[in-house]
C-alpha positions in Angstrom: 84.9 106.1 138.3 83.9 103.2 136.0 86.2 100.3 136.3 88.0 98.9 133.2 86.1 96.1 131.4 82.7 97.2 132.6 82.0 99.2 129.4 84.2 97.6 126.8 83.1 98.4 123.2 84.6 98.0 119.7 86.6 101.0 118.7 88.3 100.4 115.4 90.2 98.0 113.1 93.6 99.0 111.6 96.1 97.3 109.3 98.8 99.9 109.7 100.0 100.2 113.3 101.6 103.6 112.6 98.1 105.0 112.1 97.0 104.0 115.6 96.6 107.0 118.0 98.4 107.0 121.3 96.5 105.7 124.4 97.1 105.6 128.1 97.3 101.8 128.5 96.7 98.7 126.4 97.0 94.9 126.5 97.1 92.6 123.5 96.0 89.1 122.8 98.1 87.0 120.4 98.2 83.3 119.4 97.8 80.8 116.7 94.8 81.0 114.4 91.8 79.2 116.1 93.4 79.3 119.6 90.3 81.2 120.9 91.5 84.8 121.2 88.2 86.3 120.4 86.3 83.9 122.6 88.6 84.6 125.5 88.3 88.3 125.0 84.5 88.0 125.1 84.7 85.9 128.3 87.1 88.5 130.0 84.7 91.3 129.0 81.6 89.2 130.1 79.9 90.0 126.8 80.3 89.5 123.1 82.5 92.4 121.9 84.7 90.4 119.5 83.4 88.5 116.5 84.0 84.7 116.9 84.4 82.5 113.9 84.8 78.7 113.4 87.2 79.3 110.5 90.8 80.1 111.5 92.2 83.5 110.3 89.1 85.6 110.5 90.8 88.3 112.5 92.7 90.1 109.8 93.5 93.4 111.3 94.5 95.0 114.6 91.1 95.1 116.4 90.9 97.6 119.2 88.3 97.6 121.9 88.0 100.5 124.3 87.7 99.8 128.0 87.3 103.4 129.2 88.9 106.5 127.8 92.4 105.7 126.5 92.3 102.1 127.7 92.5 99.4 125.0 92.2 95.7 124.6 93.7 94.6 121.3 92.9 91.4 119.4 95.7 90.6 116.9 95.5 88.3 113.8 96.5 84.7 114.5 99.6 83.1 113.2 99.9 79.7 111.5 97.2 78.3 109.3 94.5 80.8 108.3 92.0 81.2 105.6 92.4 84.2 103.3 94.4 85.5 100.3 98.1 84.7 100.5 99.2 88.3 99.9 97.1 89.5 102.8 98.4 86.7 105.1 102.0 87.7 104.2 101.4 91.2 105.6 100.2 90.0 109.0 103.6 89.3 110.4 105.1 92.8 109.7 101.8 94.3 110.9 101.8 92.4 114.2 105.5 93.1 114.8 105.1 96.8 114.0 102.2 97.0 116.5 104.1 95.1 119.3 107.3 97.1 118.8 105.7 100.4 118.3 103.3 100.8 121.3 104.9 102.4 124.4 101.6 102.1 126.2 101.5 98.3 125.7 101.5 96.9 129.3 101.1 93.2 128.5 100.9 90.7 125.7 98.8 87.7 126.5 100.4 84.9 124.5 97.7 82.2 124.0 98.4 78.5 123.4 95.9 75.6 123.1 95.9 73.7 126.4 95.0 70.4 124.6 97.7 70.7 121.9 100.4 72.4 124.0 102.8 75.0 122.5 103.5 74.4 118.9 106.7 75.3 117.0 105.1 78.6 116.0 104.0 79.3 119.6 107.6 78.6 120.8 109.0 80.9 118.1 106.6 83.7 119.3 107.7 83.2 122.9 111.4 83.3 121.9 110.7 86.5 119.9 108.9 88.1 122.8 111.7 87.2 125.2 114.4 88.5 122.7 112.6 91.8 122.2 112.1 92.2 126.0 108.4 92.8 125.6 106.1 92.1 128.6 104.2 88.9 128.1 102.0 86.4 130.0 101.3 82.9 128.8 97.7 81.7 128.8 96.5 78.2 127.9 93.0 78.4 126.4 90.4 75.6 125.9 91.4 74.0 129.2 87.9 72.4 129.3 89.1 70.1 126.4 91.8 68.5 128.7 90.5 65.7 130.9 90.6 66.7 134.5 92.9 63.6 135.2 95.4 65.0 132.7 95.1 68.7 133.4 97.9 69.0 136.0 100.4 67.0 133.9 99.4 68.8 130.7 99.8 72.2 132.3 103.3 71.1 133.6 104.3 69.8 130.2 103.2 73.0 128.4 104.9 75.3 130.9 108.2 73.4 130.8 108.2 73.4 127.0 108.2 77.2 127.3 110.8 77.3 130.0 108.3 78.2 132.7 106.9 76.9 135.9 103.3 75.5 135.8 102.0 78.4 138.1 103.3 80.9 135.5 100.9 79.5 132.9 97.3 80.8 133.2 94.9 77.8 132.6 91.6 79.0 131.3 88.4 78.0 129.5 86.2 80.7 127.9 83.6 78.0 127.5 83.3 77.0 131.2 84.8 80.1 132.8 87.7 78.3 134.4 90.4 80.9 135.3 88.6 83.7 133.5 87.8 85.7 136.7 91.5 85.7 137.7 92.6 86.7 134.2 89.9 89.4 134.1 91.4 90.8 137.3 94.9 90.8 135.8 93.7 92.7 132.7 91.7 95.2 134.8 94.7 95.9 137.0 96.9 96.5 133.9 94.4 99.0 132.5 93.7 100.8 135.8 95.1 104.3 135.9 
């Protein structure tokens, strides 16, 4: 049997979560605009499956990638500053919430924060909401290569504590340099394995 993440390919984009078909297992990636969701997804898949842009807010729909039959990786629109029409941006919150609340096959939400910036007010609101709704989530600090190695341990501790976590609970990754990507890939594959 082919292992998850070996044959990942783009499946579809949808703006209405109610129109998404059921699947066996899925994981989602969420975070601020420009936190590096698409870059991390590409690093986890070891190839470019998600479109990466330098402009925040380019992910405007629920983008689904198939990792074997009925196994999905989902790239959600970012929250916070984003380019695009205001009316369209206003619909992203309800779309994201509808997706997160309405998917019984959702095994994990990878909540991304910027390692250099730390969790913003919006990140903390998202974490509080995930906790309050009792959804499974895993914090991931992206762009760890942008934190000086002499500051990495302290920065990781500060970011984790701001979210009420221990430093070991916060995955510390860099899509650019591959730091922590192998371990995260293993977690994602395990969650999607039948």
